[in-house]
C-alpha positions as CSV (number, residue, x, y, z in Angstrom):
1,M,0.0,0.0,0.0
2,T,1.6,3.2,-1.1
3,L,1.2,6.7,0.2
4,F,-0.7,9.4,-1.7
5,D,-0.4,12.9,-0.2
6,G,0.2,11.3,3.2
7,I,-3.0,9.2,3.2
8,Y,-3.2,5.4,2.6
9,P,-5.5,4.6,-0.4
10,F,-8.8,2.9,0.5
11,Y,-8.5,3.8,4.2
12,L,-11.0,6.0,5.9
13,Q,-8.7,7.1,8.6
14,Q,-5.1,6.8,9.8
15,R,-4.2,3.5,11.5
16,K,-4.0,3.3,15.3
17,S,-0.7,2.9,16.9
18,F,-0.2,-0.4,18.7
19,V,1.2,1.2,21.9
20,F,0.0,4.8,22.0
21,D,-3.2,6.3,20.6
22,V,-5.0,9.6,21.1
23,S,-6.6,8.5,24.4
24,T,-3.3,7.6,25.9
25,I,-1.7,10.9,24.8
26,I,-4.6,12.9,26.3
27,V,-4.4,11.1,29.6
28,V,-0.6,11.6,29.8
29,I,-0.9,15.3,29.0
30,V,-3.6,15.8,31.7
31,F,-1.4,14.2,34.3
32,L,1.7,16.0,33.2
33,M,-0.2,19.3,33.6
34,L,-1.2,18.3,37.1
35,A,2.4,17.4,37.9
36,S,3.6,20.7,36.5
37,T,1.1,22.5,38.7
38,F,2.2,20.8,41.8
39,L,5.9,21.4,41.0
40,L,5.1,25.2,40.6
41,I,3.6,25.1,44.1
42,I,6.7,23.5,45.7
43,P,8.8,26.6,46.0
44,G,6.2,28.1,48.4
45,I,6.5,25.3,50.9
46,R,9.0,25.6,53.7
47,G,11.7,23.2,55.0
48,R,11.6,19.4,54.8
49,V,7.9,19.5,54.2
50,R,8.7,20.5,50.6
51,L,10.4,17.2,50.0
52,Y,7.7,15.1,51.7
53,W,5.0,17.0,49.7
54,M,6.8,16.4,46.4
55,V,7.2,12.7,47.1
56,R,3.5,12.3,48.0
57,A,2.3,14.3,44.9
58,L,4.5,12.5,42.4
59,F,3.8,9.0,43.8
60,S,0.1,9.6,43.7
61,L,0.1,11.0,40.2
62,M,2.3,8.1,39.0
63,V,-0.2,5.6,40.3
64,G,-3.1,7.4,38.8
65,V,-1.6,7.8,35.4
66,V,-0.6,4.1,35.2
67,I,-4.0,2.9,36.2
68,V,-5.7,5.0,33.4
69,V,-3.0,4.7,30.7
70,V,-2.8,0.9,30.6
71,Q,-6.5,0.8,29.8
72,F,-5.7,2.1,26.3
73,T,-2.3,0.7,25.6
74,G,-2.0,-2.3,23.2
75,D,1.0,-4.2,24.7
76,W,-0.4,-6.4,27.5
77,E,0.8,-9.3,25.3
78,S,3.1,-8.9,22.3
79,G,5.2,-10.9,19.9
80,W,7.3,-10.5,16.7
81,V,8.5,-12.8,14.0
82,T,10.4,-12.4,10.8
83,A,9.3,-14.6,8.0
84,N,9.1,-15.0,4.2
85,T,5.4,-15.2,3.3
86,S,3.0,-14.5,0.6
87,Y,1.9,-10.9,0.4
88,K,-1.6,-10.9,-1.1
89,S,-4.2,-13.5,-2.0
90,F,-4.2,-14.7,-5.6
91,S,-0.6,-13.5,-5.9
92,C,2.7,-15.4,-6.2
93,A,4.7,-12.6,-4.7
94,V,6.7,-13.6,-1.6
95,V,8.0,-10.9,0.7
96,N,10.3,-10.8,3.8
97,V,8.4,-9.0,6.6
98,D,8.3,-8.5,10.3
99,I,4.9,-9.5,11.7
100,G,3.9,-8.2,15.1
101,L,0.9,-9.1,17.3
102,H,0.0,-6.8,20.2
103,V,-2.9,-7.6,22.5
104,G,-4.5,-4.9,24.7
105,L,-7.6,-4.8,26.8
106,A,-9.7,-3.2,24.0
107,G,-8.5,-5.3,21.1
108,V,-5.6,-6.6,19.1
109,N,-3.2,-4.7,16.8
110,I,-1.4,-6.5,14.0
111,T,1.6,-4.8,12.4
112,L,3.3,-5.7,9.1
113,V,6.7,-4.1,8.2
114,G,8.7,-5.1,5.1
115,N,12.4,-5.8,5.1
116,P,13.0,-3.5,3.3
117,V,9.9,-1.4,3.5
118,N,9.7,-1.0,-0.2
119,Q,9.0,-4.3,-1.9
120,V,7.0,-5.5,-4.9
121,N,6.5,-1.8,-5.9
122,E,4.6,-1.1,-2.7
123,T,5.4,0.4,0.8
124,I,4.7,-2.5,3.2
125,N,4.0,-0.7,6.5
126,Y,0.7,-1.7,8.0
127,N,-0.8,-1.4,11.5
128,E,-4.4,-2.7,11.9
129,H,-6.5,-2.6,15.0
130,F,-9.4,-5.1,15.6
131,A,-11.5,-4.2,18.7
132,W,-13.3,-6.8,20.8
133,S,-14.7,-4.6,23.6
134,F,-18.4,-5.1,24.4
135,D,-19.4,-2.1,22.2
136,A,-17.4,-3.4,19.2
137,D,-17.9,-6.2,16.7
138,Y,-14.6,-8.0,16.1
139,D,-16.0,-10.1,13.2
140,H,-17.3,-7.0,11.5
141,S,-13.9,-5.4,11.7
142,Y,-12.4,-8.6,10.3
143,G,-14.9,-8.5,7.5
144,E,-14.0,-4.9,6.7
145,G,-10.4,-6.0,6.5
146,L,-11.3,-8.6,3.9
147,E,-13.2,-6.0,1.9
148,K,-10.2,-3.7,1.9
149,G,-7.9,-6.4,0.7
150,L,-5.4,-6.3,3.5
151,P,-2.3,-8.4,3.2
152,S,-2.6,-12.1,3.8
153,P,-0.4,-12.2,7.0
154,I,-2.6,-9.6,8.7
155,L,-5.8,-11.5,7.8
156,Y,-4.3,-14.8,8.8
157,V,-3.4,-13.6,12.3
158,A,-6.7,-11.7,12.7
159,E,-8.7,-14.8,11.8
160,K,-7.3,-16.6,14.8
161,F,-9.3,-14.3,17.1
162,T,-12.6,-14.4,15.3
163,T,-15.6,-16.1,16.9
164,Q,-15.7,-18.7,14.2
165,S,-12.0,-19.6,14.5
166,P,-11.2,-23.2,15.6
167,C,-8.8,-21.7,18.1
168,N,-11.7,-20.5,20.2
169,V,-9.8,-17.8,22.0
170,H,-12.0,-14.8,21.2
171,R,-14.5,-15.3,24.1
172,Q,-11.7,-16.0,26.6
173,Y,-9.7,-12.8,25.6
174,R,-12.8,-10.7,25.5
175,I,-14.1,-11.7,28.9
176,S,-10.7,-11.6,30.6
177,S,-10.0,-8.2,29.2
178,H,-13.4,-6.9,30.3
179,Y,-12.8,-8.0,33.9
180,A,-9.2,-6.7,33.9
181,S,-10.5,-3.3,32.8
182,A,-13.3,-3.2,35.4
183,S,-10.8,-4.1,38.1
184,L,-8.5,-1.2,37.0
185,W,-11.4,1.2,37.2
186,V,-12.2,0.1,40.7
187,A,-8.5,0.6,41.5
188,F,-8.8,4.1,40.1
189,C,-11.8,4.8,42.5
190,T,-9.9,3.5,45.5
191,W,-6.9,5.7,44.5
192,L,-9.1,8.8,44.5
193,I,-10.5,7.8,47.9
194,S,-7.0,7.3,49.3
195,N,-6.0,10.8,48.2
196,M,-9.0,12.3,50.0
197,L,-8.2,10.3,53.2
198,F,-4.6,11.3,53.1
199,S,-5.8,14.9,53.4
200,T,-7.5,14.2,56.7
201,P,-6.1,13.1,60.1
202,V,-7.3,9.5,59.6
203,L,-4.1,8.5,57.6
204,V,-4.4,4.8,58.4
205,Y,-7.6,4.6,56.3
206,G,-5.7,6.1,53.4
207,G,-3.1,3.4,53.8
208,Y,-5.9,0.8,53.7
209,M,-7.2,2.3,50.4
210,I,-3.7,2.2,48.9
211,L,-3.7,-1.5,49.8
212,F,-7.0,-2.0,48.1
213,T,-5.7,-0.1,45.0
214,G,-2.8,-2.5,44.8
215,A,-5.0,-5.5,45.3
216,F,-7.4,-4.5,42.5
217,M,-4.4,-3.9,40.2
218,I,-3.1,-7.4,40.9
219,F,-6.6,-8.8,40.5
220,S,-6.7,-7.2,37.0
221,L,-3.5,-9.1,36.1
222,L,-4.9,-12.3,37.4
223,S,-8.1,-11.7,35.3
224,F,-6.1,-11.1,32.2
225,S,-3.8,-14.1,32.9
226,T,-6.7,-16.5,32.6
227,V,-6.3,-16.4,28.8
228,R,-3.4,-18.7,29.4
229,N,-5.8,-21.4,30.5
230,S,-7.1,-21.7,26.9
231,L,-5.3,-23.9,24.4
232,V,-2.3,-22.3,22.6
233,C,-3.3,-21.5,19.1
234,P,-0.3,-21.9,16.7
235,I,0.4,-19.0,14.3
236,Q,2.7,-20.5,11.7
237,F,4.5,-18.7,8.8
238,G,6.2,-21.5,7.0
239,T,8.8,-22.9,9.4
240,T,8.6,-20.1,11.8
241,S,6.0,-19.5,14.6
242,L,4.7,-16.3,16.1
243,W,4.7,-16.5,19.9
244,I,3.4,-13.8,22.3
245,S,4.4,-13.1,25.9
246,Y,3.4,-10.6,28.5
247,G,4.2,-7.0,27.4
248,G,5.2,-3.7,28.9
249,S,1.8,-2.7,30.2
250,F,1.4,-6.0,32.1
251,W,4.7,-5.7,33.9
252,L,4.2,-2.0,34.5
253,T,0.8,-2.7,36.2
254,L,2.4,-5.4,38.3
255,A,5.2,-3.1,39.4
256,V,2.9,-0.3,40.4
257,G,0.5,-2.7,42.1
258,L,3.4,-4.1,44.3
259,L,4.6,-0.5,44.9
260,C,1.1,0.3,46.2
261,F,1.3,-2.7,48.6
262,V,4.6,-1.5,49.9
263,A,3.3,2.1,50.4
264,G,0.1,0.9,52.1
265,I,1.9,-1.5,54.5
266,T,4.4,1.2,55.3
267,V,1.6,3.7,56.2
268,V,-0.3,1.1,58.3
269,A,2.9,0.0,60.1
270,L,3.9,3.6,60.9
271,H,0.4,4.3,62.2
272,Y,0.8,1.6,64.9
273,F,4.5,1.8,65.6
274,N,5.6,5.4,64.9
275,P,2.6,7.7,64.5
276,E,4.6,10.9,65.0
277,L,6.8,10.1,62.0
278,L,3.7,9.4,59.9
279,K,2.2,12.7,61.0
280,T,5.4,14.6,60.2
281,F,5.6,13.0,56.7
282,F,2.0,14.1,55.9
283,D,2.5,17.5,57.5
284,L,-0.1,17.0,60.2
285,H,2.0,17.2,63.3
286,E,3.2,20.8,62.6
287,N,-0.3,21.9,61.7
288,K,-1.6,20.7,65.0
289,A,1.1,22.5,66.9
290,E,0.3,25.7,65.0
291,D,-3.4,25.4,65.6
292,Y,-2.8,24.8,69.3
293,R,-0.5,27.8,69.5
294,E,-3.1,30.0,67.8
295,M,-5.8,28.8,70.2
296,T,-3.6,29.6,73.3
297,E,-2.8,33.1,72.1
298,V,-5.5,35.2,74.0
299,Y,-5.5,38.9,74.1
300,V,-6.7,40.2,77.5
301,N,-8.0,43.7,78.3
302,L,-6.2,44.2,81.6
303,Q,-8.1,47.3,82.5
304,F,-11.4,45.5,82.1
305,M,-10.1,42.5,84.1
306,N,-8.9,44.7,87.0
307,S,-12.1,46.5,87.2
308,T,-14.0,43.3,87.2
309,L,-11.9,41.4,89.6
310,S,-11.3,44.2,92.2
311,P,-13.8,44.0,95.2
312,P,-16.2,46.9,95.5
313,Q,-15.2,49.6,98.1
314,P,-17.7,50.4,100.9
315,S,-19.1,53.9,100.7
316,K,-18.3,56.3,103.6
317,L,-20.9,58.7,105.0
318,T,-20.0,62.2,106.0
319,P,-21.9,64.5,108.4
320,N,-22.9,66.6,105.5
321,D,-24.6,63.7,103.8
322,I,-27.1,63.2,106.7
């Protein structure tokens, strides 16, 4: 497929990137703006509280952006293979290409890149997205690919995930991805609650919410991992096979989930063994002292108090008063 004025012929829109798409970029920009806002506030904070405040803000934003971004990434599972394969149906042309399969929570991306890119008088550089979310029809997307005349390797890989495929993996991937996505949204809600609780004196409950956040993130990984229970569907290109393994989004979610466990356990442990240190880190100990100091500063009207507390003097009568 060759370019004509920067647009692929027969395509209604540009192809979706297998790792980053518009939704991912928007989420990252929003969280970067929030992080920049917090960093601008830091110079106005005094002493060690500045460092504590920065650590809390950056950690919280990092957890939030990961929970949201991995919903839209396409590399929960990924795999590549280089093979010599036929290019189009009803054609004898054989090309050397890199074929990539990238599985996300919303669907699958299949990439096809030629070695070199220009072969058989065409530019071989494809990236096709087939959605399987509950509001999408995977078979319909596959049918559109057939009508467009996509290269045979893309259609061959995409056919493995259709509902009519003998591999029978479509239902397993769709349900597993749905529950993984739902668990991540619950983790996002617990993350919001933890931020609100960390702004109050009940810090231990914020620690519990961070633990729940990590637990739901791990549960999303377990939900997605159930696709491994289905039979392995071979994807053969001649003598070579395309195998997929867990990708960057899966391991990133695991790392942040474990980090939430560590943070939550630390907060709960400090609450029971060293509450003063916990209050200092969350800037609650100094605030209490200042509030107490302000409450004890009382301005007294000494003249009023003397006149009130002094006993009344008895009146003396003179002979002139009688």
